[in-house]
N, C-alpha and C positions, 0 to 999 in steps of 0.2 A: 400321405394318402389315404384318404376314407372312399370304401367304395361303399355302395349299399342303394337303397330305393326307397322312395319317399312320396306321398302325396297326400294334401288336406283334402282333396275331396271325395277319396275312397279308401278300401280297405285292400291290404294286399291280400295275395291270393296265397295258398300255403307253398303252391309250385315258385314264386316269388320269394318267400320267406324262406324258402328250403337251400336254393340257388347263393341267395348270401350265407347265407351258414357253408354250405361247402366251397366258396369261392373263399371264405374268412381262414377256413379251417387249412384250404392248402396253402393260404399266404403264411402259416405258422410250420410250414414244412414238418411234419405228425410225425415221420417217422421214425421210432425209438426214441420219443423223448416223453416224459414223466410232464403231463400236462394237468392244472386246479385250474378247475373253472368255478367261477366265483359265483353263487345266483340269490336271488331274495329269498327272503321267508313268507309264510302264506297271508301277510299284510299286502303286501304287493301286486296289482294286476299285472299279468303277462302268460303269454301264453307257454309256462313252463316248459310243460310234457312235452308238446311242439318241438321247443327249443332243445331238449334234453335228448329227442330223437337223433334230430336233425345233428347234433354233435355227436351224440353215438354211432350214427351209421356211417360218419366221414373220421372218425377215429380208433373205435375199437379193432383192433387186428391189424393195426396200424402204429400206435404209437405204444410205445413202451408201458403208461403206464397213465390211467384216465378218472383224477378224482374231482368230486362236486364237493364246495364247502359253501354253506348257508352262512352269509350274512345277515346274523342277528343282531349284531349292535348288543342292545341291553336288552332285547328281550326274550322270552322264556324260549328253552329247546324246543324244539322239533320232534316229537316222541317218531318212533318209527314208522306207526304205521302213519301218521299225520306224513311224516316225510314222503312216503312209496304213493298218496293218496296227492303230493303236492307235485312233484314230478310224474305222476301219471304210469305210473307202474305197478302189477300185481305183487303177490308176494312169491309166484310161480316164476316171474323174472328177474325177482330180485336172486333167486336161488340157481337162475339160469342164467340167462346174454349178463345179466348187471352181476352175477356174482363176485367180478372182482373187479367192481366196481364201489370206489369210495363214499360214501355219502355223510358231512360229517357236519356238524354244529358248533358253531363258533360260539367259545366262553369267554366272556367280555371281562371276566373276574377269575379263571384258570391260568394256566400258566402262558407266560407272554414275553414275548422275543424284545428287547430295546435294542432301536433299530438309529437312533440320531435324538437329538434334542432341538426343542426350537425355543430359542434363548431367548433372553429377556429382549434384547436389540429386534428380535423378529418379532416376540408376541409385541412388542410397541409399535414396532411399522404396522404391523397388520391388523391393528386395532385403533392406528391413529391415536396412538396413545391414550386409550380406555382403559386397557392392561399391560400389564407389565409383569409375567410370571415366565421362570423356567417350565418348560413343558417336556416330561422324557416322551418319547413318540413308541410306541408300544404297539407289535402286531401280533398275530397268530403265527406262533414260531412253524406250523403246519409248512408255511408260505418257500421256506428254504428246502424242503426235500421236493422242489420240482424244477422243471429249466425253464417254464411259460408260464405266465401266468394270466387267466381270459376273462374277464368281466362278460356276464351276462345278464343283464337288469333293463328295467323298463325308465324314463327318462319325465317326471310329473313337474310341474311347481311345485313348489317345497319351502316351507315356512324359514327355515334354517339356512339353509347354504340357497336359495334364489331357484335352483333345478337342482332335480336330484340327478343321480346316476355317475357314471363316471368314476372319480378321487374316493365320492363319496361312499362305496363299493369295502373301500378301504377305512375310510376315517367316516364315519364310525363303525362301518361296516364288520370290520372284522379286527377292531383294536381293542386298546386298554381305556380305561375309565379318564388317562389325563387328558390328552387329544379332544375327548367326545364334552368335559366338561367344560374345556376350554374355547371349543369351538363354538356350541351351542349358546353360550354364554356371552360368547363376542356377537351369535345372530341376534340374543334376546334385545342388548345394549340398543342394538340398531333398532328393533323391532319387528315381528315378523310383516305386517303391515306394509315397511319400506322394503323387504327383502323377496316378500315370495314373487317370482314369475319375473326377477331379473335373472339377467346370463351372468353378468360380473357383478360377484360381492366378498366383500373379505373372506368371509369364510370359504369361498371357492379359491379363492388364492393361497387360506390357510393348509386346509386337505392336500391345495395340489403339492404343496412345498413341503408337506406330511409326505406323500407319496414318493418325493424325490429319495427319500431316505433305500428307499425299495432295489437294491441290487438285483434281480431282478426283470426278465424283459416281460411286459402286459402290453396287452391287448384289451380291444375291449366291444362287444355287441351290444350297440345299445338302441333301444329299443322305442316305440311311440305307440300306448295304447288307445285303441280308441273301445271304449265299454269296458269289459274284462277281458276277454282275450284275442280281441281281434286287434291287429298293428296297421297305425296307418305309413311306418317306417321302421326301416330297420338298418344300422349303418356298422362297418366295421372297422376300423383303426385303432391308433394309438388311443390310449386314454382319453387323453383332452381331446384331442381332434371328434373322436364319434360322438363323443357328450357333447359338445358344442356343436355339432349339425341334427343330432336327437332334440336338442333346445330348441333349436331354431324354428323347429316345424312341430315340438310340443307347442309350442307360443300359438302357432295358430290353432292345432286341434285339441287342446286340453284349456283351453281361457276362451269362456262365455262372458262376454261383452252383454251389458245391460242399461238400459236407455237413466235409468232414475236409479235412486237409495229406494230398498224397504223397510217398512216399519219392525216387520216380525219375519223370519227367516226358517221355516223347519228342515232340518236338514235330517235327512232318512238315514242311517247309516246301514251298509250291510254285516252281513256276518262275518267276515273280515278280519272285524276290527270288535277284539274281546275287551277289551276294556278303556278305560273314558284316556289313558296315554294314548293308547291310537287310534282311537274313535274321536279325540279331539280334532284332528284333517275337518268335522264337517264346523266347526270352529275358523279353522285358520282358512279355510279356501273360499268363505262364505264374508267373512270379517268385511274388504272394501265393499260391500254393495250393501253392508247395514247401518241404516241411518244413523244421523245421531241420538242418543236417547233411544234406541231402538234395542229388538231382541234378538237372539240364535238359541235356536232350539235343538240340541243334540236327543234326538229321539232315536233311541237304541234300547229296548223292553227288553234285549237280551244280554248287553253289560250289567253286570252287576258286581261290579269291580274296578276302584280305580287305577291304581297299576297294581299287577302280578309283582313287578318286579320293586316298585318305588313307592307303592304306597304307605309304607308304616314312616316314611320323611315327610311325603306332603299331607296326609293329616297331619303332622307337625304343623308344616309350615304356612298350609291352604293355599289360596287361589290371590293374586295381588297382581296393580300392572307396575310394569317398572320399573319409578320413580318411590312407589312403597318399598319395595326392595332395597332401591338403593339408600334410601333414610334410615333406615335397619339395617343395615350393612352388618353391622358388629352381632346380631343377632343372628342373621342368617349367613356368615362369609363360609361358617364351615360344613353347611350344607352340601353335597354334590352339587357344580355349579351346572351340571344337568336337568335336576330338578329343578332348582329357580328359574333355568328357562321356560322350563313347562309350564310351570305357575304364570310365569306372565305371558306367555304367547296365548293361553288358554282363556285368559282375562281380559287381555288385548288392551288397545290405547289406552290411554287414563292420566290421569294426572292424583299428586298428592303434596296439596296445599292447606297450611294449617293445621295439618295432621286431622287432615279429610281425604278419603282416596275416593276418587270420582274415575270409575270406569268410562271411556266414553259408550258403551255398550254395554247390554247385559248379557248373562251367559247363563241358560237354563239345562239343567239336564234332566230329559224324562226317560230314565234308566230304571234299572232295578235296585239303582243306587238308594237307601233310605234318606228320605229327608231332612232326616238329623245328620246323618253324616253331611251330605249338602250345603246346609247350612254352616254345620261345624268349619268346614275349608273355604266359606265363603262365594258358593255359587250355590246360586238359583237352583229350585227342586219344581217340575210339575209331574204330574203322576199319568205315566206312559196312558194309561188305563181312559185317559180323558180324551184322551187326543183320536180323533179320525179322521186318517192323514187322506182320502177320498173327500171328506166332507170341506178340509180344507186348501184344497186344489181347484186352479181356475179363478185365484180372487187376489192375480197381481193386481188389478185397477184397486183393490182395498187396503195394500199396501202388505199382502203377502204371497209369499215365495214358496214354494214348497220346493224340494229338489230333492231326488229322487237317488239312490245310489251315492250319496254325497260323499266327498273325503278326496274327488281325484280331478273336478274340475275347477280351475280356481273362476273364480265370478269378479270380473272389473266392472270398472261406471265407463263407458265412454267418452263422458266429459272431464277426465283425466288429460285426454287428451293423448297417450299414448297407443288408442288401437292401431294397428299395421294397417 
């Protein structure tokens, strides 16, 4: 059973949101239980401070333990100050009301617990024969210290899994590198353009299969975010069921349908993305509406790094279309497959024929990453100081689209024939 409320035409009130949290926590029967809530990091939009207060109002003094684990995947850990800001509490509250509450970062390279294995037969079946490897299923061992695990996070169109949320908070959220690399490369083989905004995908099936190895009860609060903090919906229930309900609403709320492709798209990235690794969502969410031969510009003057975690590898691999990587597989196969997936997702669709790499569209960085580095990694460069965002706006008739706060709203063409 899934409980909750959602509406594509309006935003929920705080009272409605709190009521779903209260009802969901009651369903957990929290008295005396050890509860772990798994939440997103600062690269995801959601009213996390409201979530924290609603959850702790209903659990502190009732449950025997209430802790929060940040599903970082391979992102950098959040500092104590950043974490407090993320969950909306002061230092005084941290030392007072929340003194006994644990706030933890996931460490994807730290001590991990192996809970099962995706066999060669599993990966062959999940990938329709494209990949046949054995994948150890590893997670943060902290989950074994609790009686009930609860995911609390938003659901958006996503380039690797179709729609985010649900099982994704375990894989890659709190997992080890093996599942991360397998699932991301599986998504890359299918391509972002063929995956993003689709509810049922091979990667979704893979992470659901991995989650089945966890022998703890799991529930989920799935949110559909409109803007930065406002919610169009929130659902509580089983991990898959809750996520599916939210994905159905997200397909209405987080997708912009346009009449024609654009020659140039300017994706204005908010500061919650602090490197190209995360800011590349300005490409993923816009690729479907860029005309063949067109350009998407990731405008983020505040970004000065390709990837704080994977920059060394990306400087060596560069950015290439999928078929280029496959044609040079012996050269690239020993790099982390998650890095290879990011490379192809950012470059987008394209071909590699007779030694010529031909991406369908061009990707330019208008960031603080220097021109020389952009060119070395096979991406275009544009001086961010040369862009007056206001002067670019209102020029849709000229084939130019400006997207403020890009990265979360998927843009798609009506002519695809899939508009609800």
